[in-house]
PQR file of N, CA, C, O and H, with PARSE charges and radii, in Angstrom:
ATOM      1  N   MET A   1       0.802  -1.121   0.134 -0.4000 1.5000
ATOM      2  CA  MET A   1       0.069   0.152   0.109 -0.0000 2.0000
ATOM      3  C   MET A   1       1.035   1.115   0.374  0.5500 1.7000
ATOM      4  O   MET A   1       1.839   1.131   1.306 -0.5500 1.4000
ATOM      5  N   TYR A   2       0.842   2.146  -0.785 -0.4000 1.5000
ATOM      6  CA  TYR A   2       1.200   3.374  -1.062 -0.0000 2.0000
ATOM      7  C   TYR A   2       0.306   4.530  -0.956  0.5500 1.7000
ATOM      8  O   TYR A   2      -0.913   4.472  -1.112 -0.5500 1.4000
ATOM      9  H   TYR A   2       0.189   2.132  -1.542  0.4000 1.0000
ATOM     10  N   LYS A   3       0.994   5.605  -0.677 -0.4000 1.5000
ATOM     11  CA  LYS A   3       0.428   7.154  -0.725 -0.0000 2.0000
ATOM     12  C   LYS A   3       1.281   8.152  -1.091  0.5500 1.7000
ATOM     13  O   LYS A   3       2.511   8.186  -1.065 -0.5500 1.4000
ATOM     14  H   LYS A   3       1.985   5.652  -0.550  0.4000 1.0000
ATOM     15  N   ALA A   4       0.371   9.065  -1.481 -0.4000 1.5000
ATOM     16  CA  ALA A   4       1.278  10.066  -2.009 -0.0000 2.0000
ATOM     17  C   ALA A   4       0.415  11.380  -1.893  0.5500 1.7000
ATOM     18  O   ALA A   4      -0.815  11.431  -1.852 -0.5500 1.4000
ATOM     19  H   ALA A   4      -0.628   9.038  -1.502  0.4000 1.0000
ATOM     20  N   ILE A   5       1.332  12.467  -1.848 -0.4000 1.5000
ATOM     21  CA  ILE A   5       0.495  14.000  -1.980 -0.0000 2.0000
ATOM     22  C   ILE A   5       1.019  14.066  -3.265  0.5500 1.7000
ATOM     23  O   ILE A   5       2.113  13.793  -3.759 -0.5500 1.4000
ATOM     24  H   ILE A   5       2.330  12.425  -1.881  0.4000 1.0000
ATOM     25  N   VAL A   6      -0.407  14.649  -3.828 -0.4000 1.5000
ATOM     26  CA  VAL A   6      -0.237  14.963  -5.341 -0.0000 2.0000
ATOM     27  C   VAL A   6      -1.020  16.441  -5.668  0.5500 1.7000
ATOM     28  O   VAL A   6      -1.538  17.085  -4.756 -0.5500 1.4000
ATOM     29  H   VAL A   6      -1.295  14.871  -3.426  0.4000 1.0000
ATOM     30  N   LYS A   7      -1.039  16.858  -6.964 -0.4000 1.5000
ATOM     31  CA  LYS A   7      -1.479  18.197  -7.280 -0.0000 2.0000
ATOM     32  C   LYS A   7      -2.970  17.503  -8.476  0.5500 1.7000
ATOM     33  O   LYS A   7      -2.843  16.718  -9.416 -0.5500 1.4000
ATOM     34  H   LYS A   7      -0.619  16.335  -7.705  0.4000 1.0000
ATOM     35  N   ASN A   8      -4.083  18.072  -8.026 -0.4000 1.5000
ATOM     36  CA  ASN A   8      -4.990  17.455  -9.415 -0.0000 2.0000
ATOM     37  C   ASN A   8      -4.706  18.979 -10.374  0.5500 1.7000
ATOM     38  O   ASN A   8      -3.963  19.952 -10.247 -0.5500 1.4000
ATOM     39  H   ASN A   8      -4.186  18.709  -7.262  0.4000 1.0000
ATOM     40  N   GLU A   9      -6.043  18.415 -11.639 -0.4000 1.5000
ATOM     41  CA  GLU A   9      -5.814  19.713 -12.210 -0.0000 2.0000
ATOM     42  C   GLU A   9      -6.251  21.183 -12.069  0.5500 1.7000
ATOM     43  O   GLU A   9      -6.038  22.068 -12.898 -0.5500 1.4000
ATOM     44  H   GLU A   9      -6.646  17.625 -11.742  0.4000 1.0000
ATOM     45  N   LYS A  10      -6.903  21.311 -10.875 -0.4000 1.5000
ATOM     46  CA  LYS A  10      -7.221  22.801 -10.137 -0.0000 2.0000
ATOM     47  C   LYS A  10      -5.541  23.073  -9.118  0.5500 1.7000
ATOM     48  O   LYS A  10      -5.386  24.207  -8.665 -0.5500 1.4000
ATOM     49  H   LYS A  10      -7.075  20.592 -10.201  0.4000 1.0000
ATOM     50  N   LYS A  11      -4.857  22.426  -8.948 -0.4000 1.5000
ATOM     51  CA  LYS A  11      -3.844  22.554  -8.521 -0.0000 2.0000
ATOM     52  C   LYS A  11      -3.888  22.524  -7.085  0.5500 1.7000
ATOM     53  O   LYS A  11      -3.101  23.151  -6.375 -0.5500 1.4000
ATOM     54  H   LYS A  11      -4.984  21.505  -9.316  0.4000 1.0000
ATOM     55  N   GLU A  12      -5.061  21.595  -6.553 -0.4000 1.5000
ATOM     56  CA  GLU A  12      -5.022  21.355  -5.287 -0.0000 2.0000
ATOM     57  C   GLU A  12      -4.336  20.369  -4.605  0.5500 1.7000
ATOM     58  O   GLU A  12      -4.084  19.406  -5.330 -0.5500 1.4000
ATOM     59  H   GLU A  12      -5.700  21.086  -7.129  0.4000 1.0000
ATOM     60  N   MET A  13      -3.901  20.255  -3.337 -0.4000 1.5000
ATOM     61  CA  MET A  13      -3.150  19.095  -2.969 -0.0000 2.0000
ATOM     62  C   MET A  13      -4.048  18.278  -2.414  0.5500 1.7000
ATOM     63  O   MET A  13      -4.921  18.653  -1.632 -0.5500 1.4000
ATOM     64  H   MET A  13      -4.105  21.037  -2.748  0.4000 1.0000
ATOM     65  N   VAL A  14      -3.834  16.883  -2.876 -0.4000 1.5000
ATOM     66  CA  VAL A  14      -4.758  15.753  -2.560 -0.0000 2.0000
ATOM     67  C   VAL A  14      -3.864  14.555  -2.303  0.5500 1.7000
ATOM     68  O   VAL A  14      -2.960  14.278  -3.091 -0.5500 1.4000
ATOM     69  H   VAL A  14      -3.125  16.579  -3.512  0.4000 1.0000
ATOM     70  N   ILE A  15      -4.139  13.735  -1.049 -0.4000 1.5000
ATOM     71  CA  ILE A  15      -3.831  12.599  -0.565 -0.0000 2.0000
ATOM     72  C   ILE A  15      -4.126  11.437  -1.095  0.5500 1.7000
ATOM     73  O   ILE A  15      -5.227  11.087  -0.671 -0.5500 1.4000
ATOM     74  H   ILE A  15      -4.873  13.961  -0.409  0.4000 1.0000
ATOM     75  N   ILE A  16      -3.559  10.472  -2.001 -0.4000 1.5000
ATOM     76  CA  ILE A  16      -3.978   9.382  -2.638 -0.0000 2.0000
ATOM     77  C   ILE A  16      -3.418   8.236  -2.085  0.5500 1.7000
ATOM     78  O   ILE A  16      -2.311   8.187  -1.550 -0.5500 1.4000
ATOM     79  H   ILE A  16      -2.664  10.756  -2.345  0.4000 1.0000
ATOM     80  N   GLU A  17      -4.417   7.058  -2.259 -0.4000 1.5000
ATOM     81  CA  GLU A  17      -3.709   6.098  -1.387 -0.0000 2.0000
ATOM     82  C   GLU A  17      -4.160   5.009  -2.455  0.5500 1.7000
ATOM     83  O   GLU A  17      -5.211   5.079  -3.091 -0.5500 1.4000
ATOM     84  H   GLU A  17      -5.317   7.097  -2.694  0.4000 1.0000
ATOM     85  N   SER A  18      -3.181   3.951  -2.569 -0.4000 1.5000
ATOM     86  CA  SER A  18      -3.393   2.864  -3.646 -0.0000 2.0000
ATOM     87  C   SER A  18      -2.700   1.557  -3.132  0.5500 1.7000
ATOM     88  O   SER A  18      -1.625   1.544  -2.533 -0.5500 1.4000
ATOM     89  H   SER A  18      -2.327   3.894  -2.052  0.4000 1.0000
ATOM     90  N   GLN A  19      -3.485   0.415  -3.457 -0.4000 1.5000
ATOM     91  CA  GLN A  19      -2.541  -0.913  -3.403 -0.0000 2.0000
ATOM     92  C   GLN A  19      -1.886  -1.286  -4.709  0.5500 1.7000
ATOM     93  O   GLN A  19      -2.520  -1.835  -5.610 -0.5500 1.4000
ATOM     94  H   GLN A  19      -4.359   0.426  -3.944  0.4000 1.0000
ATOM     95  N   GLU A  20      -0.479  -0.950  -4.807 -0.4000 1.5000
ATOM     96  CA  GLU A  20      -0.196  -1.215  -6.423 -0.0000 2.0000
ATOM     97  C   GLU A  20       1.480  -2.363  -5.983  0.5500 1.7000
ATOM     98  O   GLU A  20       1.751  -2.707  -4.832 -0.5500 1.4000
ATOM     99  H   GLU A  20       0.036  -0.504  -4.075  0.4000 1.0000
ATOM    100  N   ARG A  21       2.089  -2.626  -6.871 -0.4000 1.5000
ATOM    101  CA  ARG A  21       3.149  -3.732  -6.841 -0.0000 2.0000
ATOM    102  C   ARG A  21       4.576  -2.951  -6.492  0.5500 1.7000
ATOM    103  O   ARG A  21       5.573  -3.537  -6.071 -0.5500 1.4000
ATOM    104  H   ARG A  21       1.870  -2.347  -7.806  0.4000 1.0000
ATOM    105  N   ASN A  22       4.516  -1.946  -6.669 -0.4000 1.5000
ATOM    106  CA  ASN A  22       5.944  -0.780  -6.371 -0.0000 2.0000
ATOM    107  C   ASN A  22       5.425   0.446  -6.489  0.5500 1.7000
ATOM    108  O   ASN A  22       4.285   0.751  -6.840 -0.5500 1.4000
ATOM    109  H   ASN A  22       3.705  -1.470  -7.011  0.4000 1.0000
ATOM    110  N   LYS A  23       6.570   1.333  -6.091 -0.4000 1.5000
ATOM    111  CA  LYS A  23       6.391   2.981  -5.897 -0.0000 2.0000
ATOM    112  C   LYS A  23       6.270   3.314  -7.646  0.5500 1.7000
ATOM    113  O   LYS A  23       5.443   4.103  -8.103 -0.5500 1.4000
ATOM    114  H   LYS A  23       7.496   1.086  -5.807  0.4000 1.0000
ATOM    115  N   ASN A  24       7.003   2.746  -8.265 -0.4000 1.5000
ATOM    116  CA  ASN A  24       6.987   3.315  -9.788 -0.0000 2.0000
ATOM    117  C   ASN A  24       5.811   2.967 -10.586  0.5500 1.7000
ATOM    118  O   ASN A  24       5.539   3.711 -11.528 -0.5500 1.4000
ATOM    119  H   ASN A  24       7.675   2.105  -7.894  0.4000 1.0000
ATOM    120  N   GLU A  25       5.009   1.860 -10.332 -0.4000 1.5000
ATOM    121  CA  GLU A  25       3.756   1.500 -10.988 -0.0000 2.0000
ATOM    122  C   GLU A  25       2.925   2.507 -10.163  0.5500 1.7000
ATOM    123  O   GLU A  25       2.229   3.161 -10.939 -0.5500 1.4000
ATOM    124  H   GLU A  25       5.230   1.256  -9.566  0.4000 1.0000
ATOM    125  N   PHE A  26       2.733   2.890  -8.823 -0.4000 1.5000
ATOM    126  CA  PHE A  26       2.223   3.621  -8.179 -0.0000 2.0000
ATOM    127  C   PHE A  26       2.041   5.307  -8.683  0.5500 1.7000
ATOM    128  O   PHE A  26       0.991   5.945  -8.602 -0.5500 1.4000
ATOM    129  H   PHE A  26       3.299   2.359  -8.192  0.4000 1.0000
ATOM    130  N   ILE A  27       3.344   5.812  -9.211 -0.4000 1.5000
ATOM    131  CA  ILE A  27       3.568   6.994  -9.642 -0.0000 2.0000
ATOM    132  C   ILE A  27       2.961   6.962 -11.102  0.5500 1.7000
ATOM    133  O   ILE A  27       2.246   7.889 -11.484 -0.5500 1.4000
ATOM    134  H   ILE A  27       4.197   5.293  -9.277  0.4000 1.0000
ATOM    135  N   LYS A  28       3.262   5.858 -11.931 -0.4000 1.5000
ATOM    136  CA  LYS A  28       3.144   5.920 -13.573 -0.0000 2.0000
ATOM    137  C   LYS A  28       1.269   6.129 -13.425  0.5500 1.7000
ATOM    138  O   LYS A  28       0.606   6.950 -14.059 -0.5500 1.4000
ATOM    139  H   LYS A  28       3.842   5.105 -11.621  0.4000 1.0000
ATOM    140  N   ASN A  29       0.928   5.483 -12.768 -0.4000 1.5000
ATOM    141  CA  ASN A  29      -0.714   5.212 -12.566 -0.0000 2.0000
ATOM    142  C   ASN A  29      -1.393   6.809 -12.418  0.5500 1.7000
ATOM    143  O   ASN A  29      -2.275   7.314 -13.112 -0.5500 1.4000
ATOM    144  H   ASN A  29       1.467   4.817 -12.253  0.4000 1.0000
ATOM    145  N   LEU A  30      -0.558   7.464 -11.121 -0.4000 1.5000
ATOM    146  CA  LEU A  30      -0.980   8.523 -10.617 -0.0000 2.0000
ATOM    147  C   LEU A  30      -0.734   9.733 -11.843  0.5500 1.7000
ATOM    148  O   LEU A  30      -1.613  10.580 -12.000 -0.5500 1.4000
ATOM    149  H   LEU A  30       0.158   7.054 -10.557  0.4000 1.0000
ATOM    150  N   ARG A  31       0.271   9.751 -12.530 -0.4000 1.5000
ATOM    151  CA  ARG A  31       0.591  10.469 -13.833 -0.0000 2.0000
ATOM    152  C   ARG A  31      -0.512  10.509 -15.073  0.5500 1.7000
ATOM    153  O   ARG A  31      -0.877  11.481 -15.735 -0.5500 1.4000
ATOM    154  H   ARG A  31       0.985   9.062 -12.403  0.4000 1.0000
ATOM    155  N   LYS A  32      -0.937   9.056 -15.162 -0.4000 1.5000
ATOM    156  CA  LYS A  32      -1.695   8.556 -16.377 -0.0000 2.0000
ATOM    157  C   LYS A  32      -2.898   9.344 -15.967  0.5500 1.7000
ATOM    158  O   LYS A  32      -3.310   9.998 -16.925 -0.5500 1.4000
ATOM    159  H   LYS A  32      -0.640   8.267 -14.625  0.4000 1.0000
ATOM    160  N   ASN A  33      -3.680   9.529 -14.771 -0.4000 1.5000
ATOM    161  CA  ASN A  33      -4.835  10.047 -14.332 -0.0000 2.0000
ATOM    162  C   ASN A  33      -5.091  11.681 -14.198  0.5500 1.7000
ATOM    163  O   ASN A  33      -6.118  12.238 -13.811 -0.5500 1.4000
ATOM    164  H   ASN A  33      -3.346   8.997 -13.993  0.4000 1.0000
ATOM    165  N   GLY A  34      -3.394  12.495 -14.792 -0.4000 1.5000
ATOM    166  CA  GLY A  34      -3.423  13.410 -14.428 -0.0000 2.0000
ATOM    167  C   GLY A  34      -3.151  14.335 -13.433  0.5500 1.7000
ATOM    168  O   GLY A  34      -3.494  15.515 -13.502 -0.5500 1.4000
ATOM    169  H   GLY A  34      -2.559  12.042 -15.106  0.4000 1.0000
ATOM    170  N   TYR A  35      -2.373  13.696 -12.246 -0.4000 1.5000
ATOM    171  CA  TYR A  35      -2.126  14.062 -11.645 -0.0000 2.0000
ATOM    172  C   TYR A  35      -0.521  14.188 -11.831  0.5500 1.7000
ATOM    173  O   TYR A  35       0.236  13.410 -12.413 -0.5500 1.4000
ATOM    174  H   TYR A  35      -2.094  12.738 -12.190  0.4000 1.0000
ATOM    175  N   LYS A  36      -0.130  15.817 -10.931 -0.4000 1.5000
ATOM    176  CA  LYS A  36       1.314  16.005 -11.087 -0.0000 2.0000
ATOM    177  C   LYS A  36       1.996  15.539  -9.816  0.5500 1.7000
ATOM    178  O   LYS A  36       1.592  15.983  -8.741 -0.5500 1.4000
ATOM    179  H   LYS A  36      -0.744  16.448 -10.458  0.4000 1.0000
ATOM    180  N   VAL A  37       3.048  14.634  -9.862 -0.4000 1.5000
ATOM    181  CA  VAL A  37       3.556  13.847  -8.568 -0.0000 2.0000
ATOM    182  C   VAL A  37       4.795  14.138  -8.286  0.5500 1.7000
ATOM    183  O   VAL A  37       5.455  14.261  -9.318 -0.5500 1.4000
ATOM    184  H   VAL A  37       3.376  14.274 -10.735  0.4000 1.0000
ATOM    185  N   ASP A  38       5.458  14.317  -7.228 -0.4000 1.5000
ATOM    186  CA  ASP A  38       7.012  14.690  -6.915 -0.0000 2.0000
ATOM    187  C   ASP A  38       7.280  13.136  -6.018  0.5500 1.7000
ATOM    188  O   ASP A  38       6.732  12.755  -4.983 -0.5500 1.4000
ATOM    189  H   ASP A  38       4.922  14.216  -6.389  0.4000 1.0000
ATOM    190  N   SER A  39       8.077  12.618  -6.659 -0.4000 1.5000
ATOM    191  CA  SER A  39       8.460  11.156  -6.164 -0.0000 2.0000
ATOM    192  C   SER A  39       8.678  11.236  -5.209  0.5500 1.7000
ATOM    193  O   SER A  39       8.348  10.289  -4.494 -0.5500 1.4000
ATOM    194  H   SER A  39       8.522  12.927  -7.500  0.4000 1.0000
ATOM    195  N   LEU A  40       9.312  12.307  -4.640 -0.4000 1.5000
ATOM    196  CA  LEU A  40       9.820  12.364  -3.106 -0.0000 2.0000
ATOM    197  C   LEU A  40       8.789  12.040  -2.257  0.5500 1.7000
ATOM    198  O   LEU A  40       9.048  11.157  -1.439 -0.5500 1.4000
ATOM    199  H   LEU A  40       9.580  13.076  -5.221  0.4000 1.0000
ATOM    200  N   LYS A  41       7.420  12.636  -2.229 -0.4000 1.5000
ATOM    201  CA  LYS A  41       6.242  12.539  -1.334 -0.0000 2.0000
ATOM    202  C   LYS A  41       5.206  11.492  -1.833  0.5500 1.7000
ATOM    203  O   LYS A  41       3.985  11.642  -1.795 -0.5500 1.4000
ATOM    204  H   LYS A  41       7.209  13.353  -2.893  0.4000 1.0000
ATOM    205  N   VAL A  42       5.974  10.253  -2.375 -0.4000 1.5000
ATOM    206  CA  VAL A  42       5.322   9.000  -2.564 -0.0000 2.0000
ATOM    207  C   VAL A  42       6.191   8.030  -1.546  0.5500 1.7000
ATOM    208  O   VAL A  42       7.395   7.778  -1.585 -0.5500 1.4000
ATOM    209  H   VAL A  42       6.966  10.131  -2.406  0.4000 1.0000
ATOM    210  N   LYS A  43       5.158   7.557  -0.601 -0.4000 1.5000
ATOM    211  CA  LYS A  43       5.976   6.532   0.172 -0.0000 2.0000
ATOM    212  C   LYS A  43       4.914   5.420   0.757  0.5500 1.7000
ATOM    213  O   LYS A  43       3.757   5.779   0.977 -0.5500 1.4000
ATOM    214  H   LYS A  43       4.179   7.761  -0.569  0.4000 1.0000
ATOM    215  N   LYS A  44       5.242   4.342   0.955 -0.4000 1.5000
ATOM    216  CA  LYS A  44       4.543   2.939   1.765 -0.0000 2.0000
ATOM    217  C   LYS A  44       4.001   4.083   2.855  0.5500 1.7000
ATOM    218  O   LYS A  44       4.481   5.079   3.395 -0.5500 1.4000
ATOM    219  H   LYS A  44       6.181   4.051   0.776  0.4000 1.0000
ATOM    220  N   SER A  45       2.761   3.392   2.868 -0.4000 1.5000
ATOM    221  CA  SER A  45       1.908   4.047   3.932 -0.0000 2.0000
ATOM    222  C   SER A  45       2.159   4.211   5.525  0.5500 1.7000
ATOM    223  O   SER A  45       1.814   5.233   6.118 -0.5500 1.4000
ATOM    224  H   SER A  45       2.370   2.583   2.429  0.4000 1.0000
ATOM    225  N   GLU A  46       2.820   3.060   6.201 -0.4000 1.5000
ATOM    226  CA  GLU A  46       3.371   3.632   6.974 -0.0000 2.0000
ATOM    227  C   GLU A  46       4.549   4.400   7.345  0.5500 1.7000
ATOM    228  O   GLU A  46       4.796   4.590   8.536 -0.5500 1.4000
ATOM    229  H   GLU A  46       3.100   2.229   5.719  0.4000 1.0000
ATOM    230  N   VAL A  47       5.003   4.677   6.788 -0.4000 1.5000
ATOM    231  CA  VAL A  47       6.050   5.658   6.361 -0.0000 2.0000
ATOM    232  C   VAL A  47       5.435   7.061   6.034  0.5500 1.7000
ATOM    233  O   VAL A  47       5.752   7.915   6.862 -0.5500 1.4000
ATOM    234  H   VAL A  47       4.803   4.523   5.820  0.4000 1.0000
ATOM    235  N   PHE A  48       4.649   7.483   5.043 -0.4000 1.5000
ATOM    236  CA  PHE A  48       3.559   8.333   4.795 -0.0000 2.0000
ATOM    237  C   PHE A  48       2.846   8.964   6.100  0.5500 1.7000
ATOM    238  O   PHE A  48       2.663  10.153   6.360 -0.5500 1.4000
ATOM    239  H   PHE A  48       4.391   6.789   4.371  0.4000 1.0000
ATOM    240  N   ASP A  49       2.428   7.577   6.995 -0.4000 1.5000
ATOM    241  CA  ASP A  49       1.329   8.270   7.924 -0.0000 2.0000
ATOM    242  C   ASP A  49       2.822   9.018   8.950  0.5500 1.7000
ATOM    243  O   ASP A  49       3.029  10.223   9.095 -0.5500 1.4000
ATOM    244  H   ASP A  49       2.578   6.611   6.783  0.4000 1.0000
ATOM    245  N   TYR A  50       3.337   8.322   9.303 -0.4000 1.5000
ATOM    246  CA  TYR A  50       4.503   8.649  10.352 -0.0000 2.0000
ATOM    247  C   TYR A  50       5.054  10.375   9.974  0.5500 1.7000
ATOM    248  O   TYR A  50       5.046  11.269  10.821 -0.5500 1.4000
ATOM    249  H   TYR A  50       3.169   7.344   9.186  0.4000 1.0000
ATOM    250  N   ILE A  51       5.471  10.542   8.641 -0.4000 1.5000
ATOM    251  CA  ILE A  51       5.698  12.052   8.429 -0.0000 2.0000
ATOM    252  C   ILE A  51       4.709  12.952   8.472  0.5500 1.7000
ATOM    253  O   ILE A  51       4.930  14.158   8.581 -0.5500 1.4000
ATOM    254  H   ILE A  51       5.478   9.815   7.954  0.4000 1.0000
ATOM    255  N   MET A  52       3.573  12.453   8.392 -0.4000 1.5000
ATOM    256  CA  MET A  52       2.230  13.322   8.206 -0.0000 2.0000
ATOM    257  C   MET A  52       2.182  13.429   9.878  0.5500 1.7000
ATOM    258  O   MET A  52       1.885  14.546  10.303 -0.5500 1.4000
ATOM    259  H   MET A  52       3.394  11.474   8.304  0.4000 1.0000
ATOM    260  N   ASN A  53       2.412  12.512  10.748 -0.4000 1.5000
ATOM    261  CA  ASN A  53       1.605  12.857  11.955 -0.0000 2.0000
ATOM    262  C   ASN A  53       2.613  12.999  12.985  0.5500 1.7000
ATOM    263  O   ASN A  53       2.342  13.069  14.184 -0.5500 1.4000
ATOM    264  H   ASN A  53       2.654  11.605  10.402  0.4000 1.0000
ATOM    265  N   ASN A  54       4.134  13.054  12.349 -0.4000 1.5000
ATOM    266  CA  ASN A  54       5.279  13.456  13.755 -0.0000 2.0000
ATOM    267  C   ASN A  54       6.148  14.056  13.164  0.5500 1.7000
ATOM    268  O   ASN A  54       7.218  13.811  13.723 -0.5500 1.4000
ATOM    269  H   ASN A  54       4.353  12.997  11.375  0.4000 1.0000
ATOM    270  N   THR A  55       6.340  15.019  11.946 -0.4000 1.5000
ATOM    271  CA  THR A  55       6.961  15.962  11.393 -0.0000 2.0000
ATOM    272  C   THR A  55       6.039  17.308  11.171  0.5500 1.7000
ATOM    273  O   THR A  55       4.856  17.535  11.421 -0.5500 1.4000
ATOM    274  H   THR A  55       5.471  15.218  11.492  0.4000 1.0000
ATOM    275  N   ASN A  56       6.959  18.003  10.667 -0.4000 1.5000
ATOM    276  CA  ASN A  56       6.609  19.470  10.649 -0.0000 2.0000
ATOM    277  C   ASN A  56       6.517  19.344   8.541  0.5500 1.7000
ATOM    278  O   ASN A  56       6.440  20.377   7.876 -0.5500 1.4000
ATOM    279  H   ASN A  56       7.920  17.819  10.464  0.4000 1.0000
ATOM    280  N   CYS A  57       6.550  17.976   7.890 -0.4000 1.5000
ATOM    281  CA  CYS A  57       6.384  18.205   6.476 -0.0000 2.0000
ATOM    282  C   CYS A  57       7.638  18.739   5.477  0.5500 1.7000
ATOM    283  O   CYS A  57       7.710  18.639   4.252 -0.5500 1.4000
ATOM    284  H   CYS A  57       6.613  17.136   8.430  0.4000 1.0000
ATOM    285  N   ASN A  58       8.444  19.244   6.267 -0.4000 1.5000
ATOM    286  CA  ASN A  58       9.689  19.812   5.500 -0.0000 2.0000
ATOM    287  C   ASN A  58      10.467  18.690   4.391  0.5500 1.7000
ATOM    288  O   ASN A  58      10.627  17.478   4.535 -0.5500 1.4000
ATOM    289  H   ASN A  58       8.386  19.325   7.262  0.4000 1.0000
ATOM    290  N   LYS A  59      10.816  19.450   3.418 -0.4000 1.5000
ATOM    291  CA  LYS A  59      11.293  18.725   2.443 -0.0000 2.0000
ATOM    292  C   LYS A  59      12.427  18.168   2.842  0.5500 1.7000
ATOM    293  O   LYS A  59      12.680  17.386   1.925 -0.5500 1.4000
ATOM    294  H   LYS A  59      10.687  20.435   3.301  0.4000 1.0000
ATOM    295  N   TRP A  60      13.272  18.077   3.633 -0.4000 1.5000
ATOM    296  CA  TRP A  60      13.933  16.773   4.799 -0.0000 2.0000
ATOM    297  C   TRP A  60      13.210  15.976   5.207  0.5500 1.7000
ATOM    298  O   TRP A  60      13.618  14.831   5.006 -0.5500 1.4000
ATOM    299  H   TRP A  60      13.067  18.713   4.378  0.4000 1.0000
ATOM    300  N   ASP A  61      12.093  16.062   5.812 -0.4000 1.5000
ATOM    301  CA  ASP A  61      11.489  14.923   5.870 -0.0000 2.0000
ATOM    302  C   ASP A  61      11.067  13.871   5.421  0.5500 1.7000
ATOM    303  O   ASP A  61      10.933  12.732   5.870 -0.5500 1.4000
ATOM    304  H   ASP A  61      11.763  16.991   5.975  0.4000 1.0000
ATOM    305  N   TRP A  62      10.755  14.635   3.959 -0.4000 1.5000
ATOM    306  CA  TRP A  62      10.589  13.430   2.803 -0.0000 2.0000
ATOM    307  C   TRP A  62      11.817  12.342   2.386  0.5500 1.7000
ATOM    308  O   TRP A  62      11.837  11.228   1.861 -0.5500 1.4000
ATOM    309  H   TRP A  62      10.863  15.559   3.593  0.4000 1.0000
ATOM    310  N   GLN A  63      12.940  13.387   2.969 -0.4000 1.5000
ATOM    311  CA  GLN A  63      14.249  12.241   2.218 -0.0000 2.0000
ATOM    312  C   GLN A  63      14.422  11.427   2.917  0.5500 1.7000
ATOM    313  O   GLN A  63      14.355  11.619   4.131 -0.5500 1.4000
ATOM    314  H   GLN A  63      12.923  14.291   3.395  0.4000 1.0000
ATOM    315  N   GLU A  64      14.737  10.101   2.326 -0.4000 1.5000
ATOM    316  CA  GLU A  64      15.419   8.807   2.888 -0.0000 2.0000
ATOM    317  C   GLU A  64      16.603   9.143   3.582  0.5500 1.7000
ATOM    318  O   GLU A  64      17.366   9.887   2.965 -0.5500 1.4000
ATOM    319  H   GLU A  64      14.792   9.945   1.340  0.4000 1.0000
ATOM    320  N   ASN A  65      16.991   8.734   4.857 -0.4000 1.5000
ATOM    321  CA  ASN A  65      18.240   8.735   5.250 -0.0000 2.0000
ATOM    322  C   ASN A  65      18.723   7.465   5.413  0.5500 1.7000
ATOM    323  O   ASN A  65      17.939   6.680   5.946 -0.5500 1.4000
ATOM    324  H   ASN A  65      16.371   8.130   5.358  0.4000 1.0000
ATOM    325  N   ASN A  66      19.740   7.073   5.117 -0.4000 1.5000
ATOM    326  CA  ASN A  66      20.439   5.878   4.966 -0.0000 2.0000
ATOM    327  C   ASN A  66      21.302   5.367   6.113  0.5500 1.7000
ATOM    328  O   ASN A  66      21.926   4.312   5.994 -0.5500 1.4000
ATOM    329  H   ASN A  66      20.376   7.711   4.683  0.4000 1.0000
TER
END
């Protein structure tokens, strides 16, 4: 399960959730449906929820730190 913050055709921010095989497939499907996608803001649901609930959602909060 993946979640993403995307922009629709009206430039509104929308959260989309979907069951996909991988992140790339999810991004392709979002773009095919007319959404603008920043791949940095596409995460597995658990990670996405953690970022949304426990950070200020700054750019560095979305970056992966290994």
